[in-house]
N, C-alpha and C positions, 0 to 999 in steps of 0.2 A: 311389287310394282316395279323394282328394278329390273329383275329377270324379264318380265314382260315388256319394260322399255328397251332392253337390250334386245329382244328378239325384234322389236318392229324397227330397231336402228338397222340391225344385219340384213332385213328384208328391204329396208328402203335402199341401202347403200348397193345391195345387188341391183337391184331396178335401177340405182344411179348410173350403175356400171354399164348398163346395156344401152342406155341412152347416151351415154359420152360415146362409149366405143362406137357408135353409129355415125358419129362424125369422124372426119379425117381433120386432125388437127392442124395440118398445113393449109387446109383448103377452106377450114370454118372462117364465116365472116368473124372478123375481129375489129375492135376499136380501142383507144384508150379512154381510160373514165377520167372525171373532171379532177383537176387540182393533184395532178400527180399519182393518183391513187393506184395504177398498174393498169394492164391489159383485161380486156374481156371478150371473151368470145361466144357466139351463139349456143354453144354445148353448155357454157355456163351457165344460161339463163335456161335453158331448157330443163338442165337438171335441177335448178334452183325451183322453176313452177312446178314441177314433180313434186319434189320435197314438201313445198310448202303446203301444196293441196293433201297430200298422202299423210304426212304427219300431224297436220292442223286439224284435219278430221278424223284421225284415230286419237288425238287427247286434244280436244276444243277448248280446254281450260288452260292448256300451257301457252307460255307466252313464244315468241318468235323473233330470232336475232340471226340474220345470215349477211355474208359478204355482199349478197346481191340482190338483196330487198331494201328498200330506202327504211331506214331505221326510224323508231316512234317510240316515244315516251309509255306507249301503252306495255311494252313488256314489262315496265317496272312494277306495276300492279301484280305481275304474277309470282308466286312463289317459285313457281318452275317453269323451266323456259328451254327450249331447244334452241342449241348454239350450232351453226352449220356452215361450213366452207362447201359450196359444191363442188367447186374443182380447187383442190389447193396444189398451187403449181402450175397456174394457166400458162405462163411463158413457156414452160416444158410441154404443156399439152399442145400447144399451137407450133410448136418444133417438131413434133411428131415423136418426142421420147415418151416412154413408159413409166417415168417418175413423177408421176403426179396421183392426187388421192383424193377420196372423198372423205370428209371430216365431218362425223356428226355426234352430236353430244346432247345429253339432258343433264341441266344443273339444276338443283334444289336448293333454295335459298344461299345461292352464291356457291355450292360446292356440287362439282360433277358426279352425278351417279351412274351413268350408263355411257358408254363410248364406243365408237367404231371409227378407224382409220382404215379404209379399202381402198388397195391398188388393184384394179381391175385387170390391167395388162401384165401384170406381175401375178396375181391369183395369190395375194396376200391379204387378209383379213385381219387386221388386229382388233380384238375387243375386249373391253372389261365391264364389270358393274361392280358396285360397292360390297365389298366384303368377299368377292367371288374369285379374285384374283385374274390375273390378265393372260389372255390367250392370242396365238397365233394360229391361223386356221385350225382351232380347237385344241390345240397343245400349250400346254402352260408355257410362259414366259419368265425369265429372271434377269436381272440386270448383272452387268461385270463386278466381280469382286474387287476392281483394282482400287488399291489405297494410296498410289503414288501419280502426282500430276505429271512428273518429269518423265517423258516417253508415251504418255498415254495417247489412246487415239480418240480424239474429239472431233465434233462436227461444228464447225465455228466458219464465217466467213470473214475474210481480209480484216475488214473495219473493226473487229473486235480484238483484233492484234493490236491496236493502237496504243501506244506505252498511256496516254491518258486514262486507260481505265484500270491501271494496273498500279499497286504500291511496289514500288521496286521494279525490277526486271519482269520482261514479258515471260511467262512460263514457257518452257521448252516443250510441246507437246506436238504430235503430229496433228496436222490440221486437215478435215476433209469437208465435203459439201454434199447437201442433196437439196434440188430445187423446193422439195415441200418440207415446210417446217413441220407440219405433224407427221410427214414420214420420218424426220429426223427424230422425234421424241420416241417414236416407236420404236426405231434402232436400237437407239440407248435402251429402252425397256427390255429389249429381244437380247440385249448384249453382245450386239453386232459392233458397238462403239461404245467406249468407256463413259463418255459424256458428249452434252452439246451445250452450247451456251449461244445467245444473241442477247445485244444490248439495247438495241433498238426497241423502241414501244411495241409491244406485239399485239395485234388484234386479239380479239376472245375467240373470234372463229377458227384462227389458225392453230390453236394451243388449246382448246377446253378439251376436245377429245384427248389427244397425247398427255395432258397433267393427269387424268384417271387412269389411264393406260400404264404409266409410268408409277405412280403410285400404289397400284394394285400389283404391279409387278415386283414391289419392293425397292424402287429407288427413290431419291427425293428430289424434289423439285419445288423451286421457289421461284420469286422475281430476283433481280440483281442485286438487291438488297437484302437477301436471305428470307423472305416473306411469303407466307402461303400465299398462292394464288384464289383468288375469288373473284367470282364471275356474274355477270347480268349487271355491269356497273352502269351508271349513265352516259359516261364514254368508255364505251366498251375495248380499254386497250389495259396492257399489262405492263408493267415497268421491267421488260425483257423478261429472259427465261434462262434459269441456270438449272442443269439436270444431271444427274449421276448417280452411281451407287452413295450411301452416306458418306462416307470417308474421303472420297474424291470432291463431292459436292463440298464438305466443309471447308477442303483446302482452296477451292474455288474462290468461295465465298470470303475465306480470310484473305486473299491475296487481292482482291478488289479495291480500287482506289475509293474511298468513301470521301464527300464532301463535306 
């Protein structure tokens, strides 16, 4: 099932890329979603419509959770569910950047079993299936083996450096950023960065695909309390994300301020 699901996700991601790149980000119609939920463009919706039709037709028994589809409780009755972000990094897309991604995942009883993060303008296809390893464009990937947080190359936004999150001094690591959360997770799985963290509540569609890609690459990924990520929750968010090699991840969790 997992290999077949992965092939389905890869094909769907490539089709999503063809649709999204048919739009010009800066000229695509865009508007702000209610309640400060961020921007959306006509490209997001076009990709979402295609993925919803294509994936659900192929797996009618699977539930559906997408950033651009109104959520319902129906998915909670399904053991297996698609978790999709049609365009992760919509602001980047609208600005005409190439650092946005399609993030597609399948989760079974809360655990992601197949996943793709695809950046069509960078020709980067990250993929994983349970027990099969993680890949970039067909080549196996693995995380950094760095074991010291001081001086590490970390993907983290500035608010995560607030002393309120840390027990003692804020760690002295090198901070970088990428607009797509799914891409940040994939970059850690690839070993391009030593780790990543976000302490804000994280939507499942942003992180489900990255969760499996990290785990299959051999990295450790949890919420900010050090608990494993479990998906298809009634309110589809997680308590932040911390990812990296096992030793580096353990250092981050140890240094975080606990209530």
